[in-house]
N, C-alpha and C positions, 0 to 999 in steps of 0.2 A: 158948661161941659164939665161932668165930673170925671175926675181920674178913670174911674171905673167905667164911663158909658165909652171915655174914647179906647181904653184896652178891647173891649166889645164891638167898639166901630174898625178897630186896625185888626182885629180878629177874623172879624168878617169878608174885609178890604183882602186879609191875607185867603180864605176860604173863596173868595170870587177870581183872584188869579191862580186857585189851582183848580180850580173849577174850568176856568176857562183853559189854560194849560194841558189839563188833561182832554178836554175836548177837541183841543188842536190834533193832540197828540194820537188820540182814537180816531179822528181823522184822517190825519197821515197813513195809521194803519190799515186803516179800510181802502183808502186808495191806493196804497203797496201792496195789498191784498187783490186787490182789484184786479190792480196791473199784474199780476202774477198767474193769478186765473188766465187772463186773456192770452198771457205768453203760453201756459202751459196748453190752453185748449188749439193754440196758433199751433204748438210744436204735435200734440195730438195728429191734427187736422195733416199736417206735413208728415209725421209715418204712416198716418192711414192711408195717404196717398202712395208713398215707397213701399208700401204693402200692397197694393194694389198695383204699382205697376209691375212689380216684381213679379206677383202671382198671373199678371199677362204677359208677361216676359218669359215667364217660366212654362206657361203653358203655349207659347209660341214657341220655342226652342224643343220642347216636346215635340209638336206638332212636325215643326221641322226635321226633329232626330228621326223621326219614326217616316218621316218622306225619305229622307235619305238612305236607312237602313233597308225599305221597300227597294228604290233604286239599286242599290248594293246588291241588294238579293237576286234581281231582276238580270242585272249585267252578270253579277256571279255566276248564276244558272246558265245564261248563255254563252258566256267563256266557257265555262265548264261541257257543254254542248259541241263547242265547237273544235275544243283541244283534238290533237289527233289520238295520242297515247296519254295515259295518267303512268305516272310511274306506282309502279306497286309499291304495298308499303312496306318492303324489305327493300326495293330501292332506296325510298324515302330514310331509313335508317340508315342505312350504310352512307349516304350521302351528308346526312346531320351528324354522324359520328365523325366522318373526312373531315369536316368544313370545323368540329370542334376541334379537332386535332391539329389543324391549320391554325388555329387562334383564335378565329372568329366567336362573335360573343353569341349569347342568344337571339339577340334583337336580328344582328345583322345575318344570322342563318336563316330568322323566320321570314325578313325581308326577300333574303335570294331564294328561296325555296316558295316562296309565297304560301306560308302557312302561320298559324298565329304563334303567337310568342310562346305561350301555354302549352301549346301541343309541340312543341319542341322539347319544353321544359318537362313534359313525361314523357316523351321519348326518349331522353338522355337520361331521365334519372331512370327508367326501367333496364336501358343498356347498361349503365353503371352498373348493376346488381348483376348484371348476368356476365360483363368481362371484371368483375371486382373491384372497379377503381382503375383499371388499366389504359382507359381513355384519356 
């Protein structure tokens, strides 16, 4: 075998090794890519299930909330009908102002008078303008 033939043979062997290495590398990349796709699909499936569960639980919460609001409205109506005398709005305002002067918070006043916090805030704001901060 001549020198030229040896060089060609060695070159072919090197090319063969490179092709084998390239083939193995491509196969590893394909396997890794397939695993990545499988993992991504599994995560997507888990997320879809979570979102579906959230949607179901939100619907259940809304349904339960609506039921409880209806019950509260019915109970509130019944309580309103059975109370002897309601304080008129002037008495309520005076009570709110007095309780505020005593140092109670808006939330405490609302709870004590069985009114909403927002209603108490509005009345206090109106009366603070009438009395110009004398409260």
